[in-house]
N, C-alpha and C positions, 0 to 999 in steps of 0.2 A: 155690603156694596159701598164704594165711595159715593159721597153725596153728588148727585147730578147724573150718575151713570144711567139710570133708567130713563131719564129724560132724553139723553143722547141716543139711547137704544131705540126708544119709541120714534124719535125723529128719523133715524135711519130706516127703520122698518116701514114707516109710512112712505118715505121717499121711494123705497124699492117696490112697495105695493103699486105706486104710480107707474113705475117702469114696467112692472109685470102686467099691468092693465093694457098697456099699449103694444108691447113687443109682439105678442102672438098674432095680433090682427093687422099689423102695419103693412105686411105684404099685400094682403087682399085689399086693404084700403087704398094703397098706392095704385093698384090696377085700375081704379076708377078714373085715374088721371092719365091712363095710357102707359103706365110703367110696365116694363117686361122684367125678366129675371135679372138682367144686368142692373137696371135702375133700382130694383129692390135691394140687391146686394150693395149697391152704392149708398143707399139710404142707411143701412146698418153700418157700413164703413164710415159714413159721414159722422154718425154718432160717436163711434169709437175714436175716429180721428180727432174730433174736438176734445174728447177726454184726454187723449194722448198729449195734445198741445197744452191744455189748461191745467192738468193735474199738478205739475210742478209749480206753475204760476200761482194757483190758488193756495197751495201749500206754503209757498214763500210769503205770500201776503198774510196768511193766517199767523205765521211766525212773527210778523211785524205788528199787525193791528189786533190780533186776537182771533180765536176760532169762531166765536158766536156771530159777529157780523158777516163773516164769509159764508157761514152755513145759511144764515137767513137770506142773504142776497142770492145764494145759489138756489134755494127753494123758490124764491120769487122768479128766478130765471127759468126754472123747470115749469112753473105755472104758466108763464108767458109762452114758452116753447110749446107746451101742450095745447094752449088755446089757439096759437097760430096754426098748429097742425090740424086741429079740429075745424077751423074756419077756412082752411086752404081751399082755394078754387083752382089752383094750378100746381103742377108737380114741383116747380122751383120754390114755391111758398112752403111746401111740405119739407123740402130740403133745408130751408131756413129754420123752420121749427125744430127739426131733428138736430141740426147743428147747435142751436141754442140750448136744447135739452141736454145734449152731450157735454157741452162746455160746463153747464151747471152740475151735471152728474159727476164731474171731476172732483167735487167736494168730498168724495168718499175718503180721500186721504186726510182731509181736514178733520172729519169725524174720528178717524183712527187716531190722529194726533191728539184730539180732545180726550179720548179714552186713555191714551198713553200718559197724558199730562196728570190725570187724577189717580192712576193706578199705581199702587206700590209695586216695585219691581217683581216681587214674588207672585203677584196676582195679574201681571200684565198680559201674559199669554191667555189666561183664563178669561179675562174680560174682553180681550180682542176676539177670542173664540165666541163668546156670547154675542158680540157685535156681528160676527160672521153668521151666527144663527139668525139674526135679524134679516140679513140678506136672503138667506134661504126661505124664511117665512114670507118675505115679500114676494119672492118668485113663485111660491106656492099659492098664496091668496090672490095675487094680482090677476093671473089669467082667469080665475073663476069670476072675479068681479068684472073683468073686461068682457068676458063672454056674456054675462047677464046684461051688462050695459049695452052691448051691441044689439040686443033685441029691440032697443029703442031707436036704432038708426046707426049708420056707420060712423057718424061724427061723435056720438055720445061718449064712447070710452075716453076720447081725448079730453072732452070737457070734464068728465069725472076725474081723470088723472090730474088735470089742472086745478080743479077745486080741492082735491086732496092736498096738493102741494101748497095751495094758498092758505088753507086752514092750518097746515103744518107750519108754515112760516109765521103765521100769527101766534100760534101756540109757542113756537120757539122764542119769539121776541119777548114773551113774558116768563117762560119757564126754563129756557135753556141757560145754564150757568156759563160764565166765562171761565174756562179752565186754564188759559195761558197766563202765566205769571209774567207780566210785562217788565222788561229790564230797563233800568234807568239809562237813557241814551248816553249819558256821560260816563257811565261805569264801564270798566274794562273787564270783560268776562275772564274768569280764571280758567287756565287750561285744565283739561281733564285727562290725566294720564291713561294711556291705553285706549283712548277713544279717537275717532277719526273725523277729519274735517270734510266739508262738502264743497263742491260736487265732484272733485277729482280724486277722492279717496279710492285706492284700488279695491278696498273691501266693498264699498258701496257700488262700484262699477261691477264687481262680481255678482252682487245681489241683483242688480238691474239686468245683467245678462241672464242670470238664472230665471228671473221673472219673465223675461222675454221668451226663452226657449220653452219654459213650462206652459206659458199661455199659448204658444204656437201648438204644442202638443194637445192640450186639453180642448182648445177651440176646434181643432181638427176633428177630435172625437165627437164633439157636439154637432158639428156641421154635417158629418157623414153617417151618423149612427142610423138615422131613419132609412137611408138608402141601404146600409148594411143589413139592418133588420129585415127589410122587405126582401132583399135578394137571398139571404141565407136562411131566414126563418119564416118568411111569408107574413111579416108583421104589417098591420095596417097603421094608419096615422095615430089611431087611438092607442095601439100597442106601444108604439115608440114613445108617445106622450106619457104612458104609464111608467116606462122605464126611467124617464127623466124625473118623474114625480118621486120614484124610489130614491134616485140619486139626491134629490133635494131633501127628502126626509132624513136620509142617512147623514147628510152634511149638517142639518140642523141638530140632530141627536149628538153627533160627535163633537161639534163645536160648542153646543150648549151644555153638554153634561160631562164629556170625557176629557176634554182638552186640559182642564185644570188638574185633575188627578194624574194624568199622564205626564204633564209638564213637571209636576212635583217629583215624579219618580225618575224620569228620563232626562228632563231638561229640554229647552227649546232647540238646541243644536241637534240633539239626538232625535227628537221628533221630526225635525225638518229632513234630516238624512233618511229616516225610516219612511216618512211620507212619500218622498220622491221615489224610493225603490219600490214601495208597495204599489204605488200608482203605475209604475213601469211594468211590474209583474202583472197587474190586472189588465193592462193593455195588451200584453203578449198573450195572456189567456183568452182575452176577447178575440184576438185575431184568428185563433185556431178553434174557437168554440163551434161546435156543431149541434149541440143539444141545449135545451133551455136551462137545465140545472148548471151547466158549465157557464153559460151566459150570465146567470144570476150571480154566481161566485165572482166572475170577472167584474161585474158592475159594482158589487159590494166592495171589492178591493179598491177599485178606482175611487169610489166615493169616500171610503175611509181614508185612503192616502191623501186625497185632496183636503179632507176635513182636518187632518192634523198638520199638514204642511202650511196651509194658508195663515192661520194665526201665529204660527211659529216664526215665519219669516218677518211678519210685521212686528212682532215682539222683539226680535233680534235687531232689526233696523232701529226701532225706537230706543233700544238699550245702547247701541253702539255710537249713535251720532250725538252731537251736542244738543241740549234741550232747545236752544234757540234756532236750530235748523231742522227740528224733527218733522214739521209739516212738509218742508221741501223734500226731505229724504223720502218720506212715504209717498209724496207726489211723484218722484222719479220712478218708484216701484210701480205705482198705478199706471204711469205713462207707458212703461215697458209692457205691462200687461195689455193695455189697450192696443198697442202696436201689434202684439201677438194676435189679438182678436180680429185685427184687420187682415193680416197676412195668412193666418192659420187656416181658416176655412177654404180660401182659394187654393193654397198649397195642397191641403188634404184632398180637395176635389180633383186636382190634377193627378195626384197619385192614385186615387180611386179609379179614374178613367184609364190611366196608363197601365195599371197592373190588375189587381183584383180587389174585392171588397175588404179583405183583411189587411192589405198592405198599409193603409194609412195608420193603423194602430201599431204596426211594427215601427214605422217611422216615428210616431208619437212616443213610443216606449224608448226609442233611442234618444229622443230629445230630453226625456226625463232623466235618463242615465247621464246625459251631458250636463244637465242641471245639477245632478248629484255631485259630479266631479268638480264643478265650479264651486259648489258650496263647501266641499272638502278643502279646496284651496283657500277659500275665505276663512274657514275655521282654523287652518294651520297658521295663517297670517295673524289672526286675532290672538291665538294662543302664544305665538312667538312674541308679540308686542306686550301682552299682559304678563 
């Protein structure tokens, strides 16, 4: 492993544990301030909206001043946002806390940039996959910790999440390495043949479009699955949660153990193409599933496809863009994903109500196919230039 990788990994894992503590109990917590379904939805949208706005900004700042200070400030912002949410006495204060937490969470692209900085090209997809496994681990452990903390009172999970972020920031200040090699301001960067400038590069635009449509499709699946499971299989809330736990475990396994060997054999372009098509296939199978074994197969396909596609697209963006714009490029990708997480659940809910419980997954499958076609066009352009 490159020096400093595990420190970055631990920092991201703890950050996502904090998010996982808060997310499952946020809706019930907001009800104490008179929030209804619309307000709860807006709370989640507020978080993603702040991520969408700030991901490219934080990425650009990290390209100029370094990754470490941006990550530390973001962790401190997460801590403050969590403490504000825990101390909230009115709904608008809770919105302020969630917006600050979302803006701070936009540093995900900065962490990806830090890994890309220290990773040799042949290991980049593998190490970004391991970073993705940290995300999955955070989402698995966070709800468990949050559920236990809630036994002490509704505010306690937010204080626990804030404390985790505060300790994480202090540890990062001492242990996190600076991975960005700062360029002499007076030096003229040498051009890199076959690579693409930001932010108007057609290749980058295609990656951003792909990230948007894929996020629309996957967030639509996440938002409607509990309703789908209840209507078609009689699932309870616990049953739906168990399915998402399986998805998380598969994502961790694929990104933590398989992405490296698969990238060595197939390459990041091949894995990205395959991941989008496998996910689309899983969504189609899910839409027509009528028995539990078929449902299990569909969920495994979706999780596997997402597991190989995510690190592959981040690795390709890090490879294609100039080193001094890497954080900004990854920020645009994260921003597009955040926009998809705002629109996707609403759109999938409308389709669910207008047609039937399987319709949102056919639409999501079509979005993944569209993402595949966009990636093919980007691949052709890169091959032509190189």
